[in-house]
Backbone bond lengths (Angstrom), bond angles and torsions (degrees), N, CA, C in turn:
res aa  C-N    CA-C-N  psi(-1)  N-CA   C-N-CA  omega(-1)  CA-C   N-CA-C  phi
1 M - - - 1.473 - - 1.527 108.99 -
2 S 1.334 117.06 134.19 1.456 120.72 179.84 1.521 110.39 -69.62
3 Y 1.357 115.24 160.36 1.465 119.99 178.27 1.524 110.38 -59.16
4 L 1.346 117.66 -40.28 1.463 121.48 -179.32 1.516 110.48 -62.74
5 K 1.350 116.26 -46.88 1.470 118.79 -179.01 1.522 110.53 -65.55
6 L 1.335 117.70 -38.51 1.454 120.63 178.07 1.523 110.37 -62.35
7 S 1.327 116.66 -44.40 1.467 120.45 179.02 1.518 111.42 -61.43
8 Q 1.345 116.01 -40.62 1.459 119.89 179.06 1.527 110.99 -65.39
9 T 1.329 116.94 -38.41 1.468 121.24 179.32 1.523 110.78 -64.63
10 I 1.332 116.67 -44.98 1.459 121.07 178.81 1.526 110.50 -62.61
11 A 1.324 116.23 -45.27 1.469 119.66 -179.58 1.521 111.18 -60.95
12 A 1.337 116.72 -41.66 1.464 120.42 179.61 1.517 111.24 -63.13
13 S 1.337 116.36 -40.04 1.461 120.61 179.51 1.527 111.06 -63.62
14 L 1.329 116.43 -42.25 1.462 120.29 180.00 1.510 111.81 -66.61
15 L 1.316 115.87 -43.26 1.466 119.40 -179.58 1.517 111.93 -64.24
16 A 1.338 117.36 -29.02 1.463 121.05 -179.21 1.516 112.02 -63.84
17 I 1.322 117.40 -27.96 1.463 118.72 177.49 1.530 111.50 -107.68
18 G 1.323 115.06 16.66 1.462 119.28 170.36 1.510 114.79 85.83
19 L 1.341 118.24 24.52 1.456 120.77 -178.26 1.515 111.10 -113.96
20 S 1.314 116.71 150.44 1.458 121.73 171.58 1.522 108.39 -98.69
21 T 1.329 116.35 151.24 1.464 119.21 -178.45 1.518 111.25 -63.49
22 G 1.321 118.68 -28.04 1.456 121.15 -177.39 1.517 114.03 -67.02
23 S 1.335 116.99 -29.04 1.460 119.39 -176.16 1.516 112.01 -114.57
24 V 1.329 116.77 20.80 1.456 120.16 -169.38 1.517 114.08 -60.50
25 W 1.347 117.56 -43.59 1.461 118.45 -175.63 1.524 111.03 -62.27
26 A 1.331 116.40 -51.51 1.456 120.06 -178.22 1.514 111.16 -63.91
27 D 1.337 117.08 -44.00 1.457 120.64 -175.96 1.520 112.41 -66.68
28 M 1.328 117.39 -46.71 1.460 118.62 -176.92 1.519 111.14 -67.63
29 G 1.337 116.74 -36.99 1.462 118.83 176.12 1.512 110.93 -62.78
30 T 1.332 116.88 -42.75 1.464 121.34 179.97 1.515 111.56 -65.56
31 V 1.336 116.98 -44.07 1.468 120.81 -178.95 1.528 110.49 -61.13
32 I 1.331 117.09 -49.29 1.473 119.88 -178.56 1.530 110.12 -66.20
33 N 1.318 116.91 -38.56 1.463 121.30 178.71 1.535 110.61 -61.14
34 L 1.336 116.99 -53.02 1.467 119.55 -174.79 1.533 112.59 -74.57
35 A 1.317 117.33 -34.60 1.465 118.93 174.04 1.523 109.54 -63.25
36 G 1.342 115.90 -41.66 1.452 119.82 177.26 1.519 112.24 -65.46
37 K 1.318 116.42 -36.47 1.468 120.90 179.55 1.529 111.32 -63.58
38 Q 1.332 117.21 -29.32 1.468 120.76 177.49 1.524 111.28 -58.68
39 R 1.345 116.73 -36.74 1.468 119.92 177.53 1.523 109.83 -58.26
40 M 1.331 114.69 -45.19 1.455 119.55 179.43 1.518 111.67 -61.45
41 L 1.327 116.52 -41.27 1.464 119.89 -176.88 1.526 112.46 -63.27
42 T 1.348 117.70 -32.29 1.479 119.26 176.70 1.523 110.19 -61.09
43 Q 1.325 115.83 -38.40 1.463 120.44 -178.47 1.521 111.98 -80.31
44 K 1.322 116.90 -34.39 1.466 120.94 177.69 1.520 110.48 -64.26
45 M 1.326 117.44 -42.89 1.466 120.19 176.62 1.517 111.32 -60.58
46 S 1.330 116.16 -43.60 1.472 120.43 -179.55 1.519 110.29 -62.89
47 K 1.327 116.25 -44.13 1.466 121.60 177.61 1.525 110.73 -59.37
48 E 1.327 116.64 -47.14 1.470 120.58 -178.21 1.520 111.58 -63.59
49 A 1.332 117.38 -39.57 1.462 120.70 177.59 1.526 111.12 -62.78
50 L 1.325 116.24 -40.24 1.467 120.58 -178.64 1.524 111.64 -73.73
51 L 1.331 117.34 -30.68 1.463 120.24 173.26 1.531 110.67 -66.07
52 V 1.328 116.39 -40.12 1.470 120.25 175.52 1.526 109.70 -59.43
53 A 1.329 116.10 -44.83 1.467 120.95 -178.64 1.526 112.20 -62.06
54 K 1.338 117.06 -33.44 1.471 120.79 178.77 1.522 112.47 -85.43
55 G 1.323 116.72 -1.47 1.462 120.01 178.53 1.514 113.87 74.15
56 I 1.337 117.35 22.96 1.464 121.61 179.82 1.528 108.43 -93.96
57 D 1.332 116.46 109.05 1.476 122.13 -176.64 1.528 109.69 45.62
58 A 1.333 115.06 53.50 1.467 120.87 -169.74 1.525 113.22 -57.07
59 E 1.315 117.99 -47.42 1.461 119.71 -176.75 1.524 111.47 -68.43
60 A 1.327 116.09 -41.80 1.467 119.54 178.28 1.522 110.34 -63.24
61 N 1.323 117.43 -38.34 1.463 119.95 -179.58 1.526 112.36 -75.12
62 K 1.330 117.82 -27.73 1.472 119.82 172.07 1.535 109.64 -63.91
63 T 1.327 115.48 -44.34 1.468 120.20 178.44 1.523 110.86 -62.54
64 A 1.331 115.61 -45.13 1.465 120.16 179.10 1.518 110.83 -62.55
65 L 1.324 116.61 -39.82 1.461 121.56 179.98 1.525 111.08 -62.25
66 Q 1.324 116.43 -42.83 1.470 120.26 177.90 1.525 110.75 -62.97
67 Q 1.330 116.82 -43.14 1.469 120.85 -179.91 1.532 111.27 -65.22
68 T 1.327 116.18 -39.00 1.469 119.85 179.32 1.523 110.51 -66.22
69 A 1.337 116.60 -41.14 1.464 121.03 179.23 1.530 111.15 -63.13
70 V 1.325 116.47 -41.67 1.475 121.00 178.93 1.528 109.98 -63.07
71 L 1.336 116.99 -42.31 1.464 120.82 -179.49 1.528 111.28 -66.47
72 F 1.331 116.81 -41.87 1.465 119.73 178.52 1.528 109.92 -60.30
73 D 1.324 116.24 -45.70 1.462 121.17 -177.94 1.529 111.10 -63.68
74 K 1.326 116.82 -44.41 1.469 121.36 -179.56 1.530 110.74 -63.59
75 T 1.326 116.65 -43.39 1.460 119.96 -177.96 1.517 111.40 -68.77
76 L 1.335 117.20 -39.64 1.459 120.68 178.82 1.528 110.39 -60.73
77 K 1.318 116.33 -45.52 1.465 120.29 177.52 1.523 111.02 -65.32
78 G 1.350 116.40 -37.46 1.455 120.64 -179.94 1.518 113.04 -67.55
79 L 1.332 116.91 -36.58 1.462 120.24 177.00 1.529 110.83 -61.93
80 K 1.308 115.64 -38.43 1.467 119.52 -178.36 1.528 112.41 -80.35
81 N 1.318 115.91 -48.82 1.466 120.68 -169.89 1.525 114.74 -104.06
82 G 1.326 116.60 -8.42 1.454 121.22 -174.80 1.524 110.25 90.99
83 D 1.339 115.35 149.22 1.461 120.97 178.56 1.525 107.33 -153.99
84 A 1.331 116.13 109.07 1.462 120.48 -176.14 1.521 111.46 -62.69
85 E 1.335 116.90 -37.46 1.464 120.84 -178.92 1.528 111.36 -63.68
86 L 1.335 116.29 -36.22 1.461 121.13 179.05 1.534 112.61 -90.89
87 N 1.327 116.61 -0.29 1.475 122.35 -177.16 1.531 112.14 60.03
88 L 1.324 115.43 37.06 1.459 120.83 179.07 1.522 110.11 -103.89
89 P 1.333 117.76 127.58 1.461 120.73 173.91 1.530 110.07 -80.02
90 K 1.304 116.62 157.51 1.463 120.94 174.72 1.527 109.47 -66.59
91 T 1.335 115.67 137.17 1.467 120.23 176.14 1.517 109.22 -91.99
92 E 1.324 116.42 125.85 1.462 120.36 -179.51 1.521 112.62 -115.27
93 D 1.327 116.93 -4.64 1.456 120.71 174.94 1.535 108.26 -64.28
94 A 1.330 117.09 118.33 1.466 121.47 -172.37 1.519 112.73 -60.60
95 A 1.326 117.40 -38.22 1.461 120.51 -178.48 1.528 111.17 -68.41
96 I 1.330 116.99 -40.24 1.465 119.91 178.81 1.527 110.34 -69.09
97 V 1.324 117.01 -40.45 1.471 120.22 177.24 1.526 110.28 -59.93
98 A 1.333 117.27 -43.14 1.466 121.03 178.54 1.533 110.71 -61.71
99 Q 1.330 116.53 -38.74 1.463 120.16 178.54 1.526 110.77 -67.33
100 L 1.325 116.85 -40.71 1.466 120.38 177.51 1.524 111.25 -64.52
101 D 1.333 117.30 -34.22 1.461 120.76 176.05 1.528 110.78 -65.70
102 K 1.324 116.14 -35.64 1.471 120.76 176.84 1.536 109.91 -65.04
103 V 1.337 115.55 -42.53 1.463 120.38 176.32 1.530 110.18 -61.52
104 A 1.333 116.53 -43.32 1.467 120.90 -178.33 1.525 111.99 -60.60
105 A 1.329 117.08 -38.78 1.470 120.44 179.40 1.532 110.56 -63.90
106 L 1.327 116.86 -43.17 1.463 120.63 177.33 1.525 110.92 -66.99
107 W 1.321 115.76 -37.64 1.458 121.07 -179.57 1.529 111.21 -63.74
108 N 1.314 117.59 -39.36 1.466 120.33 -179.92 1.530 110.91 -56.82
109 S 1.335 116.49 -42.17 1.469 120.63 179.35 1.523 111.12 -71.69
110 F 1.345 116.27 -46.00 1.466 119.93 -177.83 1.523 110.68 -63.50
111 N 1.320 117.13 -38.65 1.458 121.02 -179.07 1.529 111.27 -63.71
112 Q 1.310 117.37 -35.51 1.465 120.19 176.12 1.531 110.69 -60.94
113 T 1.331 116.17 -40.58 1.460 120.69 178.56 1.524 110.38 -67.66
114 V 1.320 116.00 -41.55 1.463 121.28 177.15 1.528 110.61 -59.15
115 Q 1.325 116.17 -44.51 1.466 119.76 -179.68 1.532 111.51 -65.36
116 S 1.323 117.55 -29.64 1.470 120.83 175.17 1.521 110.41 -63.15
117 V 1.329 116.50 -43.42 1.466 120.53 178.88 1.522 110.35 -65.27
118 I 1.323 116.80 -43.01 1.474 120.67 178.16 1.528 109.95 -59.75
119 G 1.323 115.96 -34.22 1.457 120.94 178.18 1.517 114.04 -77.23
120 G 1.339 117.09 -3.16 1.465 120.68 175.97 1.508 115.76 104.47
121 D 1.328 117.68 1.62 1.465 120.73 -179.28 1.527 109.59 -89.40
122 V 1.329 116.18 104.24 1.470 120.68 177.53 1.525 109.94 -119.19
123 D 1.320 115.26 32.20 1.456 120.82 174.27 1.527 109.54 -58.96
124 V 1.321 116.76 152.97 1.460 120.87 -177.61 1.522 111.98 -59.04
125 T 1.334 117.43 -30.22 1.465 120.61 177.98 1.521 111.04 -63.33
126 V 1.323 116.42 -41.20 1.459 121.60 178.77 1.534 110.09 -66.90
127 L 1.322 116.78 -42.65 1.464 120.53 -179.95 1.521 111.32 -65.28
128 K 1.315 116.60 -36.17 1.468 119.89 177.21 1.523 110.74 -67.08
129 K 1.337 117.08 -32.41 1.465 119.86 175.53 1.528 110.81 -67.67
130 I 1.340 116.68 -39.86 1.470 120.27 175.01 1.526 109.45 -58.06
131 A 1.340 114.81 -46.50 1.470 120.32 -178.74 1.526 111.49 -63.15
132 A 1.330 116.59 -38.99 1.471 120.58 -176.49 1.521 113.20 -77.88
133 E 1.335 117.07 -32.19 1.464 120.38 -170.87 1.525 114.47 -94.41
134 N 1.334 117.67 -21.94 1.469 117.74 -172.09 1.523 113.00 -70.87
135 L 1.337 117.68 -35.71 1.465 119.06 -176.93 1.529 113.24 -71.38
136 P 1.352 119.71 -43.22 1.471 117.79 174.13 1.530 112.54 -58.16
137 L 1.329 117.01 -38.70 1.469 120.48 177.90 1.526 110.14 -64.13
138 L 1.313 116.45 -43.80 1.462 120.99 176.93 1.524 111.16 -61.24
139 Q 1.323 117.02 -46.25 1.469 121.45 -176.59 1.517 112.35 -63.58
140 E 1.329 116.86 -42.28 1.468 119.41 -179.92 1.524 110.97 -71.46
141 M 1.330 117.09 -33.82 1.467 119.37 175.75 1.523 109.55 -67.98
142 N 1.324 116.52 -37.87 1.464 120.46 177.71 1.530 110.85 -63.14
143 A 1.333 116.33 -37.49 1.470 120.03 177.11 1.529 110.21 -62.49
144 A 1.324 116.86 -39.12 1.472 120.46 177.81 1.527 110.70 -63.96
145 V 1.336 116.72 -41.05 1.469 120.15 178.32 1.524 110.22 -60.15
146 G 1.328 116.12 -43.73 1.458 120.47 178.57 1.518 112.17 -60.12
147 M 1.330 116.86 -37.58 1.461 120.92 178.76 1.524 110.85 -68.13
148 Y 1.335 117.15 -40.47 1.465 120.02 175.94 1.526 110.24 -64.01
149 E 1.316 116.12 -41.45 1.467 120.28 -179.66 1.523 110.31 -61.09
150 K 1.334 116.16 -43.00 1.464 120.41 179.03 1.525 110.62 -65.53
151 A 1.330 116.71 -42.27 1.469 121.08 -179.95 1.520 111.45 -64.47
152 A 1.337 116.11 -26.83 1.459 120.40 -179.27 1.517 112.51 -81.17
153 G 1.327 116.45 -2.60 1.451 120.35 -173.92 1.513 114.13 -54.89
154 S 1.330 117.23 -32.59 1.461 119.78 -179.39 1.520 111.94 -84.59
155 A 1.335 116.30 -11.14 1.454 119.74 -177.28 1.521 112.47 -106.47
156 L 1.312 116.65 -34.10 1.448 122.09 178.12 1.514 108.85 -117.70
157 A 1.319 116.50 145.30 1.456 119.40 173.18 1.526 108.15 -58.88
158 P 1.348 118.95 139.32 1.466 120.77 -178.35 1.525 113.37 -51.07
159 A 1.332 116.86 -40.47 1.467 119.93 -179.83 1.524 111.19 -64.56
160 T 1.344 116.58 -35.86 1.465 120.61 178.86 1.522 110.73 -67.63
161 A 1.336 116.48 -44.92 1.461 120.84 178.92 1.530 110.89 -62.00
162 T 1.331 116.68 -41.67 1.463 120.61 179.65 1.525 111.00 -65.65
163 T 1.334 116.32 -42.14 1.461 119.84 178.87 1.521 111.43 -62.30
164 L 1.352 116.83 -43.71 1.463 120.36 176.89 1.525 111.44 -60.94
165 N 1.317 116.05 -41.45 1.457 121.14 179.61 1.524 110.81 -62.03
166 L 1.334 117.33 -51.93 1.461 120.56 -174.13 1.525 112.77 -74.42
167 A 1.329 117.06 -35.13 1.466 118.99 173.42 1.522 109.72 -62.94
168 G 1.333 116.04 -41.26 1.465 120.16 176.56 1.513 112.21 -64.48
169 K 1.326 116.04 -37.18 1.466 120.68 179.64 1.528 111.56 -64.13
170 Q 1.333 116.76 -29.86 1.461 120.05 177.18 1.524 111.58 -58.03
171 R 1.341 116.75 -35.95 1.469 120.00 177.17 1.517 110.22 -58.68
172 M 1.346 114.82 -44.18 1.464 119.85 179.07 1.525 111.11 -62.06
173 L 1.331 116.45 -41.73 1.466 119.67 -176.30 1.525 112.23 -64.84
174 T 1.355 117.36 -31.35 1.474 118.95 176.95 1.518 111.15 -59.54
175 Q 1.324 115.56 -36.92 1.465 120.46 -178.10 1.534 111.36 -85.28
176 K 1.319 116.75 -34.69 1.468 120.87 -179.57 1.527 110.95 -63.48
177 M 1.327 116.95 -44.15 1.459 118.79 -178.66 1.529 111.21 -67.10
178 T 1.331 116.52 -34.90 1.469 119.94 176.86 1.524 109.72 -67.79
179 K 1.311 116.67 -41.08 1.468 121.41 176.36 1.515 110.93 -59.36
180 E 1.325 116.94 -44.29 1.469 120.78 -178.43 1.522 111.50 -64.56
181 L 1.337 116.89 -39.02 1.463 120.31 175.06 1.526 110.42 -61.64
182 L 1.333 116.66 -41.27 1.471 121.37 -178.76 1.529 112.22 -71.76
183 L 1.332 117.85 -31.45 1.458 119.70 173.77 1.527 110.39 -63.19
184 V 1.325 116.27 -42.30 1.467 120.38 175.52 1.522 109.59 -60.72
185 A 1.328 116.77 -45.60 1.462 121.49 -179.03 1.519 112.45 -61.80
186 N 1.336 115.65 -32.46 1.474 120.40 179.55 1.530 112.10 -88.44
187 G 1.338 116.95 4.41 1.462 121.02 175.63 1.514 114.34 73.93
188 I 1.325 117.66 25.56 1.471 122.17 -177.71 1.529 109.43 -108.01
189 G 1.339 115.91 117.52 1.463 121.23 179.37 1.513 112.35 51.00
190 V 1.326 116.53 51.56 1.463 121.35 -168.85 1.526 113.17 -55.19
191 E 1.328 118.35 -56.55 1.467 119.99 -176.39 1.528 111.39 -67.30
192 E 1.330 116.11 -39.19 1.468 120.43 178.97 1.524 110.74 -61.82
193 N 1.320 116.56 -43.20 1.458 119.52 -177.34 1.523 112.85 -76.86
194 K 1.331 117.65 -25.63 1.465 119.53 170.98 1.530 109.70 -63.17
195 A 1.341 115.77 -42.14 1.475 120.30 178.96 1.524 110.81 -66.35
196 H 1.345 117.29 -42.53 1.463 121.45 177.10 1.527 110.34 -60.31
197 L 1.323 115.98 -43.20 1.464 121.42 -178.30 1.524 110.60 -60.26
198 Q 1.311 116.58 -44.82 1.466 120.82 -179.92 1.533 110.82 -60.02
199 K 1.338 116.72 -42.18 1.462 120.93 179.89 1.527 111.74 -68.50
200 T 1.329 116.53 -38.80 1.466 120.22 -179.28 1.523 110.47 -66.45
201 V 1.327 116.06 -42.98 1.464 120.90 177.39 1.529 110.22 -58.80
202 A 1.339 116.43 -46.00 1.471 120.81 -178.74 1.528 111.27 -63.34
203 L 1.338 117.35 -40.40 1.457 120.88 -179.28 1.519 111.33 -68.27
204 F 1.334 116.82 -42.01 1.472 119.72 178.66 1.521 109.75 -60.66
205 E 1.325 116.76 -45.91 1.461 120.61 -177.58 1.527 111.45 -64.93
206 R 1.326 116.38 -42.74 1.466 119.83 -179.99 1.528 110.97 -64.42
207 T 1.335 116.80 -43.75 1.470 120.20 -178.37 1.517 111.04 -66.68
208 L 1.328 117.02 -39.22 1.461 120.39 177.97 1.527 109.92 -60.43
209 K 1.315 116.60 -44.72 1.464 120.79 177.16 1.532 110.44 -62.98
210 G 1.332 116.85 -40.91 1.459 121.50 179.76 1.516 113.09 -65.64
211 L 1.325 117.30 -34.97 1.467 120.38 176.74 1.524 110.62 -64.66
212 F 1.338 116.22 -34.35 1.469 121.12 174.94 1.527 111.61 -72.09
213 E 1.346 114.52 -58.16 1.467 120.95 -163.81 1.525 114.67 -106.81
214 G 1.328 116.48 -12.56 1.452 120.64 -174.89 1.519 111.18 96.61
215 D 1.319 115.35 151.87 1.465 122.66 177.53 1.525 105.86 -155.71
216 A 1.338 115.80 104.91 1.464 120.20 -174.07 1.519 111.63 -61.30
217 E 1.322 116.90 -38.97 1.470 120.17 -178.24 1.521 111.73 -64.89
218 L 1.334 116.45 -35.22 1.464 120.63 177.69 1.521 112.75 -84.73
219 G 1.333 116.81 -9.07 1.462 120.67 -178.57 1.510 113.19 80.37
220 L 1.343 116.71 22.45 1.459 121.21 -179.29 1.528 110.01 -101.72
221 S 1.321 116.22 133.16 1.463 120.93 -178.68 1.517 112.89 -97.43
222 G 1.339 117.51 -5.06 1.454 120.55 -177.02 1.514 110.98 78.76
223 T 1.314 116.50 176.52 1.466 120.00 -179.58 1.520 110.30 -143.66
224 Q 1.331 115.05 143.90 1.455 121.78 172.52 1.532 110.48 -110.50
225 D 1.334 116.42 2.97 1.458 120.82 179.63 1.536 109.03 -63.65
226 A 1.331 116.71 121.36 1.466 120.65 -173.65 1.526 112.91 -61.59
227 A 1.323 116.99 -41.40 1.468 120.32 -178.36 1.525 110.81 -66.97
228 I 1.320 116.59 -42.09 1.463 119.63 179.96 1.523 110.34 -66.95
229 R 1.326 117.17 -43.21 1.463 120.02 179.56 1.537 110.85 -62.10
230 A 1.328 116.94 -39.37 1.467 120.15 177.99 1.528 110.63 -63.08
231 Q 1.339 115.98 -40.40 1.462 119.15 179.15 1.528 111.20 -68.41
232 L 1.318 117.16 -39.91 1.468 120.21 177.04 1.527 111.18 -64.47
233 E 1.320 117.45 -31.61 1.470 120.56 176.15 1.529 110.49 -66.88
234 T 1.333 117.03 -36.13 1.466 120.88 175.13 1.525 109.99 -63.12
235 V 1.331 115.93 -43.31 1.469 120.51 176.49 1.530 109.90 -60.50
236 Q 1.313 115.79 -43.87 1.465 120.77 -176.58 1.534 111.74 -62.52
237 K 1.324 117.66 -38.66 1.470 121.11 178.64 1.526 110.78 -62.50
238 L 1.324 116.82 -44.91 1.461 120.37 177.68 1.526 110.82 -64.51
239 W 1.338 115.28 -39.10 1.460 120.50 -179.56 1.533 111.16 -62.29
240 H 1.308 116.89 -41.22 1.467 120.56 179.87 1.535 111.23 -64.42
241 E 1.329 116.71 -26.20 1.461 120.99 177.02 1.533 111.58 -80.77
242 F 1.317 115.64 -34.73 1.463 121.82 -175.21 1.540 112.21 -81.48
243 K 1.318 116.58 -38.84 1.460 122.05 -171.00 1.539 113.91 -56.12
244 P 1.355 120.15 -41.12 1.467 118.84 -179.54 1.526 114.08 -59.29
245 V 1.336 117.14 -34.24 1.471 120.80 177.23 1.528 109.99 -63.39
246 L 1.333 115.43 -41.36 1.461 120.79 -178.21 1.523 111.30 -73.33
247 D 1.323 116.15 -42.65 1.467 119.87 179.61 1.523 111.24 -60.82
248 A 1.336 116.66 -36.78 1.462 121.38 179.97 1.526 112.73 -82.32
249 V 1.343 116.79 -6.05 1.475 122.30 -172.12 1.530 108.45 45.32
250 D 1.329 114.87 54.59 1.467 122.33 -175.14 1.528 110.08 -79.38
251 V 1.334 115.99 101.47 1.466 120.32 -179.22 1.531 111.43 -105.30
252 S 1.332 115.84 20.51 1.456 119.29 171.10 1.525 108.89 -69.00
253 V 1.322 116.57 165.83 1.460 120.36 177.98 1.534 109.86 -56.95
254 A 1.334 115.88 -43.74 1.465 119.90 179.99 1.523 111.06 -64.37
255 G 1.330 116.85 -42.07 1.455 121.14 -179.88 1.517 112.50 -63.69
256 L 1.329 116.13 -44.09 1.465 120.38 -179.27 1.521 111.15 -68.44
257 N 1.325 116.49 -37.97 1.464 118.91 177.11 1.521 111.26 -65.21
258 K 1.332 116.51 -39.18 1.458 119.68 178.40 1.524 110.43 -65.12
259 A 1.344 116.36 -42.29 1.467 120.41 178.10 1.523 110.67 -61.14
260 A 1.330 116.45 -43.96 1.465 120.76 179.54 1.526 110.95 -62.75
261 Q 1.339 116.61 -38.95 1.465 120.87 -177.20 1.525 112.58 -73.98
262 L 1.345 117.37 -30.73 1.465 120.21 -175.74 1.524 114.01 -91.55
263 S 1.327 116.61 -25.10 1.468 118.46 -173.31 1.525 112.49 -64.63
264 L 1.328 117.51 -36.07 1.473 119.53 -179.06 1.534 112.60 -74.19
265 P 1.351 119.48 -45.96 1.468 117.73 174.76 1.532 112.59 -58.79
266 L 1.330 116.93 -38.70 1.465 120.01 178.35 1.524 110.17 -63.07
267 L 1.327 116.59 -43.20 1.463 121.52 176.46 1.529 110.94 -60.57
268 K 1.321 116.93 -48.24 1.461 120.79 -176.09 1.528 111.87 -63.61
269 E 1.323 116.33 -41.30 1.470 119.11 179.98 1.527 110.96 -70.62
270 M 1.331 117.12 -34.86 1.460 119.95 175.75 1.521 109.96 -67.28
271 N 1.307 116.91 -36.02 1.466 120.54 178.38 1.530 110.62 -64.50
272 K 1.328 117.08 -37.94 1.468 120.12 176.28 1.523 110.58 -61.57
273 A 1.328 116.05 -38.81 1.468 119.83 178.03 1.530 110.53 -64.05
274 V 1.339 116.67 -41.70 1.469 120.66 178.28 1.522 110.50 -59.34
275 E 1.323 116.46 -43.39 1.467 120.19 -179.36 1.522 111.25 -64.33
276 L 1.319 117.34 -34.88 1.469 120.24 175.89 1.518 110.95 -68.00
277 F 1.336 116.40 -42.07 1.465 119.52 176.13 1.529 110.68 -62.52
278 E 1.328 115.99 -36.69 1.463 121.22 -179.18 1.525 111.07 -61.92
279 G 1.333 116.34 -30.94 1.450 120.89 -177.91 1.526 113.77 -80.00
280 V 1.347 116.60 -8.17 1.466 119.95 -179.60 1.498 109.30 -87.46
281 K 1.322 118.67 126.23 1.475 122.98 -179.52 1.521 109.68 -94.18
């Protein structure tokens, strides 16, 4: 293929998802970052709802839950229609738009359940709806992330797109494992969620190691960037503090409070790592 034809192909691919070639690096990094962050928000909302149900900082977690729901809704609309404040371009790729519409339909139902919890309804029926609805929402949002990652193939090196995806997914796993511990604590699908928790812990640990050292099966090449490695070491220190609570499935008051206190710092430090990865071309 000639250089001209290759350039035309790349430009066409970028325009299909609403990007200009001039801003491709910043835009594609932002799109994959924020689309990936949506996965985390599905789990953060579930965690916050379950913390309310257990009476752990109930009012603060109701407020946090409302803020998380507003952010998820704004970002979902921004991914589809564009949002200047979030630096999101409008998506015009028909397949991705259709996938986002599928996410929106699930979100409409899940948001109703979330609003019930914010209103003070933590009946077991409501909690079971949280448990039943959060994973389909996560899975369909994850499918959208994969589509963005594939569409970015002509703009970002495949290894870069994969690293952004999996580093971003780590944010979600910090909240998913906390949610699974809280489902056990609330007596919902106890054995099933213990098994899920064990798998989530193993995946987070493996991916963290892969971001450092590489993991061919996961498509991670590792990093020698000093700033990124330093940030991943900060994540690792928090992880070593958090992991024993999860391994023990500690649903005592002390265990749940520790999980609640550590899950957000772990998320925030992992998010800093994602932003550093986003800056690597």
